[in-house]
C-alpha positions as CSV (number, residue, x, y, z in Angstrom):
1,M,-8.2,8.3,-6.4
2,S,-6.5,7.4,-9.9
3,L,-9.8,10.2,-10.9
4,I,-8.3,12.4,-7.9
5,A,-4.6,12.7,-7.7
6,G,-3.5,10.5,-10.0
7,C,-2.7,6.9,-7.9
8,R,-3.9,4.0,-7.9
9,Y,-1.7,2.3,-5.4
10,L,0.0,3.0,-1.9
11,L,4.3,1.5,-2.2
12,V,6.0,1.4,0.9
13,D,9.0,-0.7,1.7
14,A,8.9,-1.5,4.6
15,K,11.3,-2.6,8.0
16,E,10.7,-5.6,9.1
17,S,10.0,-3.9,12.5
18,S,7.2,-1.9,10.7
19,V,5.4,-4.9,8.3
20,R,2.8,-5.8,10.7
21,F,1.7,-2.7,11.4
22,Y,1.7,-2.2,7.3
23,E,-0.4,-5.4,7.0
24,R,-3.0,-3.8,10.2
25,H,-3.6,-0.5,7.5
26,G,-4.4,-3.5,4.6
27,F,-0.8,-3.5,2.6
28,A,-0.2,-6.4,1.2
29,R,3.9,-7.7,0.3
30,L,5.4,-8.1,-3.2
31,G,7.9,-9.5,-1.5
32,E,11.4,-9.0,0.0
33,L,13.9,-6.9,-2.2
34,P,17.1,-8.4,-4.0
35,D,19.0,-6.3,-1.9
36,A,20.3,-9.4,0.1
37,E,22.6,-7.3,3.0
38,S,18.0,-5.6,3.0
39,D,15.4,-6.1,5.4
40,L,13.0,-3.7,3.5
41,T,10.0,-5.6,2.1
42,S,8.4,-3.7,-0.8
43,M,4.6,-3.6,0.6
44,Y,0.9,-1.9,-1.0
45,V,-2.3,-1.4,-1.2
46,D,-4.9,-0.3,-3.0
47,L,-6.6,2.7,-3.1
48,L,-9.2,2.7,-4.7
49,P,-11.4,0.7,-1.8
50,V,-10.3,3.6,0.6
51,A,-12.0,7.4,-1.8
52,R,-14.9,5.6,-2.3
53,A,-15.3,5.5,1.0
54,V,-13.9,8.6,1.2
55,S,-17.0,9.5,-1.1
56,G,-19.6,7.6,-0.7
57,G,-19.0,5.3,-3.4
58,N,-20.3,7.9,-5.3
59,R,-16.9,7.0,-7.7
60,P,-15.7,4.3,-10.2
């Protein structure tokens, strides 16, 4: 994906009620945000496997 769009990872700050949704779609937790009043969890997914799947495995 980085050769196509210039990015490798997708980051989100997920509401606690949405964390399982993102995990089911391949996202991993980075950790809780330091703001004690926030219920957001930072998560990421590596886009390289997605790019390889879409391109038929021809991308590095």
